[in-house]
N, C-alpha and C positions, 0 to 999 in steps of 0.2 A: 292315314290314321282314322280310326272309327270316330265319327263326329259326336262329341259331347260338349256341352256348354258349361262354363264355370259356375253359372247360377245353379246348376244341378248339384255341384260338388261343394259349394261354399258352406262353411259351418259358422254358427253364431259365435262371435269371439267372447272370450272371458273378459269381463270389465273390471277395471281397477281405478280408483280415484287418482287423479294426477298428483295429489299431495300425499299419497301413500309412500311409505319408505321403501327403499330397495329391498330391505329384509322382508317386509310384508309381501312385496311383489314376488320375491323368490319363493317364499313359502307357498303362495298360491300356485305358482307354476309347478312346483314339485307335487303338491297335493292333487292338482287337476290334471297333471301329466300333459301340459301344453308348453309350447315354446314361444308363444307370443300372447301379449295382453293388449287390449285396447284401453288407453287411458282417457278418462273423461273428466270434464269440468262441468258439473250439472248434467245436462243430457247431451252435451256436445263432445264428440271424439276429438281430442286435441293432439293425439299422436299414438304411437305404438311402442311397446317395450318388448324386445326380443331377448331370449335366453343368451344369445351370443353377445349382445351389448352388455348384459350384466356380467357375464364371465370375463369379458375383456377388461373389466374394471376391478376384478377381484384382488389382483395382486399389485394394485397401484394405490393402496391406502384408501379404498372406498369406505367412507363412513357408513355404517349400517343404517344410520338415521337419515341419510340423504334422501330427499324427496325425488321420486322418479321423474318428475317434470324436468329435472336438470340433465337427464340422459336419454330423453325420449327421442325416437326416430321420427322425423317428419317425412312420411312416405312421399315418393315421387308422383303419386297419383293413383286413384282407384281405376279398376278395369271394369268394363261394362259386363253385366251378367250374361249377355248373349255371346260373349267372346268364346271362341272355340278353344279346346284344350291345347291344340298345337300352337295357337297364337299366345296363350297364357304361358306355355313353357318357354317360348322365345323371349317374352318380356321378363320372366323370372330370371332367366340366365343372363340377359343383357343388363339387368339391374343388380345382379348378384345378390338377390334377396331370396328368402325361403318362404315369404308370406306376401300375399297380394290382397289388398282390400277389394272387395267386389261391391259395386254400387249399382243402383237402379237408374232409370232414365232421369230422375230428378237429382241424382248425385248423392242420395242417402245411402248409408252403409247397409248392405244386405248381409254381409258376412266376410269371412276370410277364407281364402283358398291357399293351402300350403303345398310344399313339395310332396307331402304324404298323399294328399287327395289326387294330385296330378299323376303320381306314380301308380296309385291304385287303379286309375282309369286306363292305364296303359297295358294291363295284363293281357288283354286279348290281342293287342297289336304285337306284343312280343311272342305270343303263342304262334301267331301266323309267321313271324320272322324266324322262329327256331334259333334264337341267339342264346349262347351259353356265357358263363361268367368270364371266360377268357377274353371275350370281345370287348368288355368294358370295365373290368376291374382295374383298380390301381395296384400296380406291382411294387410300389415304393411307399406304402403308408408310413405315417409317423410312428416310430416305435421307441420305447424306452425299456430299460431293465427294471425289475421290481424295486430295487433300492434307490433309484433316482427320485428326485423330490417332486412334490406336487407343483412347486414353483416352476421347475424346469418343464413339467408337462404343460402348464399354462403358457409359458414362454413359447414352446414349440407350436402349440395350437394357434397362438396369435400370429407368430411369424409365418406360418404356412396357411393361415385362414382355414384351419381344420376344426372339425367339431369333436374330435376325439384323438386319443393316442392309444395304440395297442401296447400292452405290456407283454414282453416276450422273454422266454428262457429257452436256450438250446434250439432256437429256430422255430419254436412253437408259441402260439398265443395263449397266455395264461390268464389274461384279464384285459379289460378295456376301461379307460378313464374318459368319460364323456362330459360334455357341458352340464348335463343334468347331475352327474356325480359331483361336479365342482360346486354347483349351487347348493346341493344337499349337504355337502360336507364342510365347505369353506366359508360361505357367507356368514359374516359376523365372527369368524374364528380365524383371524389372520395367522395365529401361531401354527396352524396346521399346514401352512405353505411349506414348512420345513419337513413335514412328514414324508416318508417314502410313498410313492404313488400307489404301491401295493396295499397300503392301509385304507385307501378310499376307492379303489377300482371296483368294477363290477365283474363278477365271474360266476360260473365259467362263461367264456365267450361263446356267443351264438355263431355257429359256423355252417358253411355249406361247401360241398366239394367243388373243385375247379370246373368240372364239366356239368354242373347244375344248369338247367335251362332257366333263363331269366324270368320267364313268366311264373315259374314255380318259386323262384326267389321272391318275387313281388308278393305272392300269396303267403309265403313263409314269413316275410317281414310283417305283413298285416296280422298274421296269427300270433306272432311273438310280441308285437307291439314295439318293434325296434326300427331304427332308421338306417342302420348299417350292419353289415355282417362280415366276419372274417372269412376268407376263402382259403381252403386248405388243399394240399396235395394228398394223394392216396395214403401216404405214410404219416399224415397229420401235420407235416411242416407247413408253415404259413406261406401261402402263395400270393396273397394280396388282400385287398379290402374292397367291398362294393357298398356304395351308399346310394341313397335316393337321388342325390345330385348327379352321381355317375350315370344312373339310369336315365335321368332327364337329358343329360348331355348326349347320350347315344340316341335317344328318341328324337332329339332335334335333328341329328344327322339322318335318321331314317325318314323324317318328314320331308 
């Protein structure tokens, strides 16, 4: 792997008070287009709140006025800013996290590195390897039909630890329902859990052909601002799904 350090990739986290409500935090995530917030008390970071943690609570009677300090993640520890990308990928996969806090020699928070930054750093590696989507896509993504409910979508996402469900008709992807869609549509509106998933899905689905080279897929994800893509056969039928986590898993094997 081409050697880069996580200190070069880390981004300043978005900050939210630990006594902010889950609704306020969800609004900030959607507006800022981020999937993790650093929660602070005064000037001290006391934990992190991820999009996934919020979504996992949406259909279990989460009170919109709940302070986020009650569901914060206490991270398993920061990583040094001089750590290489390959080592950061290994840690991220071992911890089953999508965000790693990066700290300096004194232990102060420098920023966050996410799966997005790590994947972006791998484009050159995948160009050298000449890998296409077939090598790493998931061929059995979670799929629902348009009339199935939002609650069912959230249940399937939680049961499979997935960040999205694809909505399909006649073997083709017609929409995608992601964690971001769930926050935008459902937070504070529990009655929408009974809606058909098609009412709140995003569409059309961003797709790539099954023979697309992964380095081009990485660049396309960056261009479109998405974390996952549907993979299609030449006739448009769904072949699978490729996410940033899938790219990291394959990169770990390459390393």
